[in-house]
Structures are given as structure tokens and as C-alpha cells.
N, C-alpha and C positions, 0 to 999 in steps of 0.2 A: 545407527545401523539400518533402521527401517527407512530413513530418508535416503541413504545410499542405495538401498535395495530398490526403492521407488525410482531413483534416477536410472539404475541399471535396467529396470523394466520399462523405462520411458513413460511412467505414470506420474501425474502431478502428485506431489507428496501429501497435500491435505486429504485427497481422496484415499490414497493408500493408507495413511495413518488412521483415518476414521474406520476403514474396513478392518485394518489390523487390530484396532482396539476392540471392535465387535468380536472378532475371532478370539482374542486373548481373554475377553471377559467370560467366555464360556469354557475356558480350560479349568478342569477341576482343581480346587485348592487355591485359585487366584482370589486374593482378598477383595471384598467389596470396596469400591472406591467411590466416595461421594464428593462432588465438586462444591466447594464453598464459593457462592457467587460473589461475595465481597472480595475474595482472593482474585477472582478473574478481573473484576472492575478495577481494583486497586493495584494489583501486582502486574497483571498482564496487559491491560488495556492502555495505560499511559505510554509505556515505551513503544508498543506496536504502532500506536497512532503517531507518536512523535517521529519515529523512524520513517513512516510513510510520508509525513509532512516534510521531513528534512530532504527527502529525495524527490519532492514534487517541485517542478519549476513554477515559480510564482507568475512569470510572464505567460506561460501556457495556461495556468489555472485561471488567470484573469481573462485571457483571450477567449476561453470557452466557458466563461462564468454562466452564460444563459442556459445551455444544456445541462451543465452541472447542477445549477440551482433547481431547474425543472425536475431533475431526477432525485436530488437529495432532499428537497422539501416537498415539491408538488407530488411526486410519485409516492413518497412515504405516506403523506396524508391521504392520497387517493386510495392506495392499497389498504391502509388501516380502515378506511370507511367501507370499502367493498367487503373486506373480510369480516368487519363487524356485523353487517346486515346478513351476510351469508351464514356466519356462525349461529346467529339467532334463529335462522331458518332451519338449519339441518341438525342442530344439537339441542335436544330437549332441555329446557330450563336455563338456557344461555340468555343473559340479559344484554342489552346494547352496550353498556359500559364494559362488560366482560369481553364483548366482541371487539371493541376498540383496544382493550388490553391485549388480546391475542394479535390483533392487526399491528399494533405498535411493536410487539416482540418480533414478529417474523418479517417485517417490512424491509429492514436494511440488508442489502447484499454484503458479502464479506470481501474485504480488500485483498487479503492474503490469498484466498482461494482463487480469485480471478487472476491475480498477478502470477501465481504459481502455474496455473493452467496455460496462460498465454506467454510464459517466459521464453520458451524456445520456438515461438511461432512469430513469423514476420507479419505484423499488422500495422496499419497506418497510425501515425503519431496522434491523430485526433482521437481515435478510439481509446488508446492507452491513457491519454490525458483526461478524457471524460470519465472513464472508469475509476482512475485513481482519485480524481477530484471528488466524484460522487461519494466514494467510500470514505473520504476524509470527513465529510459533513453529514452524511445520512445517519450515522450512529447518533449524533446529537439530536437530530429531529425526531428519530424514532424513540429515543429514550425520554424525550420531553413528552411525546404523545403517551408513552407508557406511564409517566409520572402522573399526568392528569387523569387518565383512565383508572389508575390504581386508587387515586384519591376518591374518585366517584364510587368505586366498588366498596371501599372501606367505610365511607361516610354516608353513601346513598345520596349525595348531593353533587350536582354538576352545573356549572355556569359557563356557557359557551363564550360569552363576552370576556369573562375573567380568564378563561383558559387561553384565548387568543392573545390577550394583553400580556399575560405572564409568559407565554411562549416567546414573544419578541423580547421581553425584558430578560428572561433567562439566557436566551441566545446572545443578545448584545452584550450583556454584562459579563458573560463567560468570555467573550472575545476581549473585552476590556481588561479583565483580570489576567488573561493569558499574555496579553501584550505588556502589561505592567511587570509581571514576573520576568518576561523575556528581556525587557530593558534592564532589569537588575542584573540578570545573568550576563547580559552583553557587557555591562560596565565591569563586572568582575573579570570576565575573560579579557577585556580590552585593556584595562588599566592596572590590574594587579599582576604581580610577578608569578605567573603560572608556569608549570612545566607540561610536557606532553601527557604525563600521567594525570596531573590535576585537570587538564583540559578534558580528557576522556571522562574522568569522574564527574566533572561538572555537567557534561552532557547527559550522563546517566541519571543524575538527580533532578535535572531541570523539569522533565515531564511530570515527575511526582509533585514537585512544588506547585506547578501550574494547576494540576488536577485537584490537589488537596485544597489549595487556596480558593479555587472557584466553588468546590463542593461545600466548603466551610460556610460560605455565604448563600448556599442553596442555588447557585448558578450552574451553568453547564460546564462540567469539568472537561468534557470531550472538546467543546469549542475552545476552551482555554488552551488545551494541549495543541490543537491543530493551529490556532492563530499564533501561538508562541513559537511553535516549531517552524512555521512558514517564515516568521520574522527572523529568527536566528539563522535559518538556512540561507535566507537572502543576504544576511550580513556575515556569512561564514568566512569570506575572504578577509574580513577585518578581525575576526575572532582568532582564526588560526594563522599566525604570521610565519610559521615555518612548516616545512613538509613533514617533520617527525610527528608533530601534534596531529596533523591531518591524517596521516597514514595510521597512527596508533588508534585514533578515535574510530576510523573506518573499520579497522580490524576488530576492535572491541565490540562495536555495534553489529557487525556481520555475524559474529559468534553468538552474541546474546539473542539476536532476533531469530536465528535458526533454532536455537534451543527453546525459546518461548513458543514459537509457532509449532514446533514438534510436540511439545507438551500439551498445548491446548487442543490440538486436533486429535491426538490419541486419547485424551481424556473424554472427548465427546463420545468416542466409540465405547470406552470402558464404562460410561455412565448408563448405558442402555438397560442392563439388568435391574439397576436401582429404579429407573423410571418405570419399567414394566411392572415391578412389584408394587408400585404405588397406585396402580390403576384400580382402586377400589370403586365399585359401583358401575364399572364398564367392562365389557368383554374385550378381549384383545382384537377380535374381528371388528367390533364397532369403532374402536380407537384407530385402527389402521384405516378403516374406511373414511372416517373424518379427516385423518391426516393426509391421505392420498387425494381426496377431493380438494382440500384447501391448497395442497401443493400444486396441483394442476391449475387451479384458479390463480395462484400467485404468479406462476409462469406466464399465463395468458394475460393477466393484468399488465405486466411489464411490457409485453409485446404490443398490446393495444395502446398503451400510453406513449410508447417511443415514437411512433410515426406522426401522430398529431403534434407532439412536442417538437418534432424535427421540422415539419412542413408548415404548420400554421404561422409561426413567427416569420417565415420566409414570405408567405402570402401577404401578411399584414404590413411588413416593413421593407421598403425598397432598399434601404441601406444594408440590410442583411443579404439580400439577393445580389447586390453589387460587390460586397466585400468578401462573402463566403462562397466557395464553389458548391455546386449542387451535390448533395451527399449521396444521391442514388437511394436504392432500397436495401442494398447488401450491408453497407456499413452500419446503418441504424439497427438492422436485424442482429448483427453480432453484438452490439451494445446491449440490445434487449435480451439476448440469450445468455449473456454473461452475468446474470443476476443470481449467483450462488450464495446461499446463506451459510453462516458460520458461527463462531464462538460467541459473538456479542448477543446473538439471538438466544442461544442456550443459557448464557449467563443471566440475561434479562428474565427468562422464564424461571430459572432456579431462584432468582431473588424475590419471587413472590412470597409474601408472609404466610405462615401457617394458619394464623387466626385473623379474623376481622377485628375492628374496634369494639364490637359487641362481645368478643370472646368466643365467637363461633368459628368452626372450621372454614377456611377460605374456600369459597365454592369453586368446584371444577379445577382446582389447582393442578392435580396430577394429570388430568386430561390435557390441560394447556401445555404442560411440560412435554407430554408424549407427542402431541401434535407438532410442537416446535421441533422436536427431534426428527420426526418424519419429514418435515419440510426441509430441514438441513440435509438429511440423508438423500432425499430425492433430488434436490437441486444440485447438491455437491457431486453426487455420483453420476446421475443421469446427464445433467448439463455439462458437468466437468469432463466426462468421457467424450461427449458428442461435440463440444465446442471446437477442439482442434480439427476434427474431421470436417466440420462445417466451414471453417476458415479455408481449409485446403480445397474443398469441393467447390466452394463459391468463388474461389480465385479473387480474394479481396485485394483491391488496389487502392493506393493512396490518391485521393482526389484533390488534396491540397498541394498547390505548387510550392516546392521547396528546393533549395540548393542541395545536391547530394552531400552526404556526410563527409566523403573524402574531400570534396571541394571546400566545405566548411572548415574542416580540420586544417587544410593547407592555408586557407585565408587567415584563420586565427593565428596559426604558427608564424606566418609572415609578419603580422601586426606585432606579435610579441617580440620577434627578433628585431624589428625596426625600433621598438621602444628601447630595447637593450642597447642597440647601436647608438641611438640618439643620446641616451643617458651617458654612455661611455665617452662620446665625443664632446658632450657639453660640460660634463662635470669631472671627467678624469683624463682630459686630453694631455695634460702635462705628465701625468703618471704613465701614460702609454709609452713614453720615450724610454723610461728607465725600468719599468716593471715587465719582466718577460712573461709572467703568467697572464697579465692583462692583455698583452699583445697577442698571445696565443688564443685567448678567449675571443678577442675581436676577429681574428682570422677564422675561427670556427663559426662565428655568427655570420660572417660574410659568405663563407662556403655554404652555410645553411640557407641563406637568402637565394643563392643561385639554384640550389637543389629544389627548394620549396617552390620557387617561381616556375621552374621547368615542370615540376610535377603538377602544379595548379594549371599551367597552360595546357598540358596534355589531357588533364581531366576536363577542362572547359571545352577543348576541341573534340573530345570524345575519342582520342587515339588509343586510350587504354580500355580494352575490352574486358569483360568479366572473366573470360578464359585466361587472359594474361594476368589479371589480378589474382586469380586462384593459383596459378603457377608460382607467382611471386610469393604469396603467403605460404604456400607449401615449402618452397625453398628456404624462406626465412625461418619457418618453424623447425625445419630439419637442421639448419645451422645453429639455432638456439639450443636444440637438443644436444648437438655435438659439443657446444660450449659448456653446457652443464656437465657432460661426461668428462670433459677436460678439467673442469673445476673439481670433480670427484677425484681424479688422479692427482691433481695438484695438492688436494687436501691430504692424500695418503703419503705425500713426500714429507709432510710435517715441517716445511720450511717457511710457511707464510702464516700470518696472523689469521685466526678464525674470523675476526671481525672484518678484515679485508675481504675474505672470501665470501662472507655473507652479503656484504655490500655489492660485490660483483654479481652474485646470484640474484639480488633484488633488481639490479640494473637490467639483467637479462629478462626477468619476469615483466618488468615495466615495458621494455621494448616489445616483448611478445604480445602483451595486452594491447599495445597501441597498433601493432600490425594486424591483429585479429579483431580490431574494433570493439574491444571489451572495456 
């Protein structure tokens, strides 16, 4: 209900849910809710990462691997380092390992928050790809930084050489484990007699197998899920050999993800009273001051990193200047401003142990959790509200040359029709003489070739203006609405099978989605 209300108010639902959770937490009689960090990491994180990886284009991810890597690894380490030294300067008693601990916790932006805020805004494909790719990998790098910093706090020992070596080992082996599990799941999907329900169930358990297998060997479960998800997504056309499996899996995942995202963001808001009560030894004013200072620095660090990371590689390598269009200053700024923190940061903070190895209370634990909450709140609400306004105000344009989506769609459609006609003529030529259904299908394909060719020609020559496209879509939407109304009256006649009517309704939905470019 809260998500629907957020859509009605045209507010990104992560922002609305966090604020709603804050309000609900202060209603008298509401029970105190404590988040179990193991629950977040084990139950919520694998499917959310897997779903994000599944819908990420591997080709686009690889194309923009340089800026993605600079943000997901370089910026995370840079942010952790700056926050570490800042925290030791402004917070009495804060050691450098504890500063790195805090930096590792608050360094990764949240994928869901950025995607939700930008969902209804037209932005260049490059920005979307970079933000999605960054969010897939930065959780792994930040959690690895957290792991080493935590070990230093608990044991009082830290080796930079050992940490760097283990960083690469944990990351690489996480990828290896994820790909190994993904290959096993691929074989099961591909060669065993599955049904649509079984295919959907297998996709649900796959991220948990990847995550648990990697964590069992103390490797990166996040990298395992991401690498495995990218592999299976790339092979999805081989895994799902029929439309029913694909449609059912998509529907199951869309429902699951909206529920998980809704729960984790409202839990962030509900957790505030518990966090505030744990601020022993610090006044609320001091805690808020530390949190706001660090929040501001986190935002500035990302903006300071984004421009050198964008321009320096162009200055150093001619190949980049010749193959990639000049990005300007607006597009990098939007990437820099979209660094909203979320549930992974809070879960990481809550996962801090209560006691050290010496049996003493973990130093500054409650303050670290509160500062993390403030950073999430400031970046999510402040940047989340202002990001759509900045995109519209700055009039962001796509600097990468690309064929318009309408032309791409017609081109792909023509190629698919040509494949179908070639297959009919080469392998079913004799059957075309005697099989009426095949002849009708061939005639439909030939008519589609004529229509698609004319449509592609008009798009290429620019005869179809945006105003005409808008009128066309409006008319088709109106027609589809009347078709749905007619289906309703047909259903009331009780003369036709419900299954037949449902199939017709789905055909109308699919046609409308195609017309509206959804």
C-alpha cells in the first residue's frame, strides 16, 4: 500500500518507505523492531543482487567496464580511506582501523534506490549502465574492506600486504565459485525435464546456492551471485525454451523483488528508535553532528572522484578519445549525484559484533550504526529528491551515437521474420502445399515483412514525427482499452472458455506493452 501511495505522490518508493518507517516507529504501541543483519545478508541480499545481475546487459557492462571498475573498486577504497582519517580527526577515541571500518560500511551506493529514483526519468543509456554496473560490484569491494578492518579492530593486528593479497583472492575465488554453481544450474535447466514452475523455482534458489557456497569457503558471496547471475542471464535464451517458463519466471521475480525492497527500506526507518537508544556515551546532538559532517564529505568525495575518473583516462589514452564520445560535465555530475546509500550499509553496520576477542564491548559500535543511519537518510532523501530535478534542469542529453529504439525494434523484427521464412521454405516447403495453417502463417510473415520494412523506412527517413507517434500510441491505447471492455462483456455471456479469454487478454497486454515501449 505504501509503495502504491508513493507512486501516486510521484515519490521514489525507497525514500517514501524510509520516511514512513520513521513516522510509524513513533506511533505509540508500535513494537520495537530489531533487524537481524544475518537475515539481511542471507535472505535479502542474494535475490536482490541476482535480479539486478539478471537484468544487466553483459555487453553494456563490458563496454563500460573502466568507469564501473573505477567507481566500484577505486571509489570505494578512496572513500574508505578519506572517511577513516576524517573520523579519527573529529571523533574522540576513534582509531584508524575503526575509521576504515566506518568507511567500508558507508562507501557503497544502493542500486535499488538509484534505479527507483531514475525509473521514470529519461536519462542516457551510459549513465544507467554505469550506475547499475557499479552497484553490482561495489557491495563486494566494500564488504571486503569491512572484513579486513573488522579483523584489525578485533585482533589489533593489520598487514597491508596481506589485506591486498586476500582482497584479490577473495574477489577472484568468489567469481569462480559463482560461475561453477551457475554452470551446474545451467545444466539442470538445459538438460533435465523441467516445467515452468520448476524453472521459476530454480532461479529462486540459484542465488542462495551461489552465496552460501562462496561464503562457506570464506570467499565473496556477493561476487559469486553477481558473476553467476550475469552468466545465467547471458544464457537465458538456452535455459528458457518456451514462453511460459520465461513469463512465469519474470512474474515471480517481479513480485518477489517488490516485496523484498519494500520490506528492507521500511525496516530502515523502523530501526531508528533502537539505534538512538543505543547511543550510550554520546549525546544525540554530537551523534547528529558527526553523521551530517560525514554525510556531506561522502557526497563531496564522490563528486571529486567522478571528474578525474572520467577525464584522466581520456587524456592518457588516445584509443578512448577516438572510440568514446566526449561525456561533457553534466552526465558525470548525474552519475556522481546518484550515490545514495541503502540497506547493505545498514546491514553491514548492524553486523558488527557486541564484543571484541578480548571480551570487551566493541568500541563505538552504537555510534557507527547511528552515523551509518544518518548517511543513509541524508543521501537517500536529499539526493533522492533533488536528482530528478537536476536531470530535468540540466537537460541531460545522450552523447553516445545510437540507433533510435524504434528503428532497432523494426530491424530486429525483420531479421526474426526472415529467419522464420527461411526456416519454412528450407525445411517445411513440402508441407506448405498441404498444411493450411502453415500457409496462413507464411502469409502473415510476408505481410509483416512489408509492414516492418515500410515502418523502418519511414523511421530512417524521419517521416514519422514525435507528434504522430504520440497520436498513434494514444489511438492504440484507446483501441486496446475498448478490446478489454469487449472481453468483459464476452465473459458475461458465459459462452467462451475462461482460458481462451485470459489468453486474449494477455495478447492485448503484450501488444500494448510493445506499443508503449515497455
